[in-house]
C-alpha positions in Angstrom: 2.3 11.7 37.2 4.1 10.2 34.3 4.9 11.8 30.8 2.0 9.9 29.1 -0.6 11.0 31.7 0.6 14.6 31.4 0.4 14.4 27.6 -3.2 13.0 27.8 -4.3 15.7 30.2 -2.7 18.4 28.0 -4.4 16.9 24.8 -7.7 16.9 26.5 -7.3 20.4 27.9 -6.4 21.8 24.4 -9.5 20.0 22.9 -11.9 21.4 25.6 -10.4 24.9 25.4 -11.1 24.7 21.5 -14.6 23.5 21.8 -15.4 25.1 25.1 -17.2 28.1 23.5 -20.7 27.8 22.1 -19.8 29.8 18.9 -17.1 27.3 18.1 -19.4 24.4 18.6 -21.8 26.1 16.2 -19.1 26.6 13.7 -18.1 22.8 14.0 -21.7 21.8 13.6 -22.0 23.8 10.4 -18.6 22.4 9.1 -19.6 18.9 10.0 -22.4 19.0 7.3 -20.4 20.8 4.5 -17.3 22.9 3.9 -17.9 26.7 4.1 -16.1 30.1 3.6 -15.9 32.6 6.4 -18.6 34.9 4.9 -20.9 31.8 4.6 -20.3 30.8 8.1 -20.7 34.4 9.4 -24.0 34.9 7.5 -25.4 31.4 8.6 -24.4 31.9 12.2 -25.3 35.6 12.5 -21.7 36.4 13.5 -19.0 38.9 12.4 -16.5 37.6 9.9 -13.6 38.6 12.2 -15.1 36.6 15.0 -15.6 33.5 12.8 -11.9 33.8 11.6 -10.7 34.0 15.1 -12.6 30.9 16.1 -11.5 29.0 13.0 -7.9 29.7 13.9 -8.4 28.1 17.3 -10.3 25.1 15.9 -7.4 24.7 13.2 -4.8 24.7 15.9 -6.7 22.0 17.8 -6.8 20.1 14.6 -10.6 20.1 14.2 -10.8 22.3 11.2 -8.9 22.1 7.9 -8.3 25.1 5.5 -8.5 24.6 1.8 -7.5 27.2 -0.7 -8.5 27.3 -4.4 -7.5 30.2 -6.3 -8.6 33.2 -4.1 -11.3 31.3 -2.1 -10.5 29.8 1.2 -12.9 27.1 2.6 -12.9 25.4 5.9 -14.1 21.8 6.6 -14.4 19.5 9.7 -11.3 17.5 10.3 -12.4 14.1 11.5 -8.6 13.2 11.8 -8.6 15.6 14.9 -11.0 13.6 16.7 -9.3 10.4 15.8 -6.0 11.8 17.0 -7.6 12.8 20.3 -9.1 9.3 20.7 -5.7 7.7 20.1 -4.0 9.9 22.6 -6.7 9.1 25.2 -6.5 5.4 24.4 -2.6 5.5 24.7 -2.1 4.6 21.0 -0.4 7.7 20.2 3.1 8.7 21.3 3.5 12.1 22.8 4.5 14.7 20.3 7.7 16.6 20.7 7.9 20.3 21.4 9.0 20.7 17.8 6.0 18.9 16.4 3.6 20.6 18.5 5.0 24.1 17.7 5.1 23.5 14.1 1.4 22.0 14.2 0.2 25.1 16.1 2.1 27.9 14.2 2.7 26.6 10.7 -0.4 26.1 8.6 -0.1 25.1 4.9 3.6 25.9 5.1 2.9 29.5 6.2 3.8 30.8 9.6 0.6 32.3 11.2 2.4 34.1 14.1 5.8 34.2 15.9 5.6 32.5 19.2 6.1 34.6 22.3 7.7 31.8 24.5 11.4 31.7 23.7 11.6 27.9 23.4 8.8 27.9 20.9 10.2 30.8 19.0 13.5 28.9 18.6 11.7 26.0 16.9 10.1 28.4 14.4 13.4 30.1 13.8 15.2 26.8 13.1 12.3 25.9 10.8 12.7 29.3 8.9 16.5 29.1 8.8 16.3 25.6 7.1 14.6 27.5 4.1 18.1 29.0 3.3 20.8 27.0 1.6 23.9 26.6 3.8 26.9 28.5 2.4 24.9 30.6 0.0 25.2 34.4 0.2 21.8 36.3 0.0 21.1 39.9 -0.7 18.8 41.7 1.7 16.1 41.7 -1.0 16.4 37.9 -1.6 16.1 37.3 2.1 13.1 39.5 2.4 11.4 37.7 -0.7 12.1 34.3 0.7 10.9 35.0 4.1 7.7 36.6 2.7 6.9 33.4 1.1 6.3 32.0 4.6 5.3 35.0 6.7 3.4 38.2 6.3 5.9 40.3 8.2 9.1 39.5 6.4 11.1 42.4 7.8 10.2 41.5 11.3 11.1 37.8 10.9 14.4 38.7 9.0 15.4 40.9 12.0 14.6 38.2 14.5 16.5 35.7 12.5 19.5 37.8 12.4 19.2 39.0 16.1 19.2 35.1 17.1 22.0 34.4 14.8 20.0 32.0 12.6 21.1 34.3 9.8 24.4 36.0 9.9 25.1 39.3 7.9 27.6 41.8 6.9 26.1 45.0 5.4 23.6 43.7 3.0 24.8 40.1 2.7 23.2 37.3 4.6 24.0 33.7 5.0 22.8 30.7 7.1 25.5 29.6 9.5 26.1 25.9 10.2 23.5 24.5 12.7 26.3 24.2 15.5 26.5 28.0 15.5 22.8 28.3 16.6 22.2 29.0 20.2 
């Protein structure tokens, strides 16, 4: 098979994994009519909020649901663009996305990292993305690094440690800095 065929197959598999569960189809049906919050969906569908949240994450990753935050209220809506993208892939009108594009689409939502990938190649994409949030040549205190990382991820100490372990951030004592990209490995 060629690269385009593999990409089409992967896109279709991702789509069917996302919508292959009845509860996810029910959620999409509700969101196709109007945006809703997690509690509204849970009540309307007779589900637990944790289950709704888990299904929404899978549907967001597939590009079928969009998250909107206004003040402290999160609402979700059906993303027509996700179906259009899938249609373009199947029709051959879309160029296969790179590893970096796919990983950033799956793991970064509204400029926040939802999880650290387990696969090494995917983790490297996320670490490069996070390292680029630091100014090259600038020295940061440990507190400044933690505060900056916390803007993008809920577990800043873990991500700070992983950045340092993988040499995306260098440090001596409590001083941190971003090395030049050619030092990344």
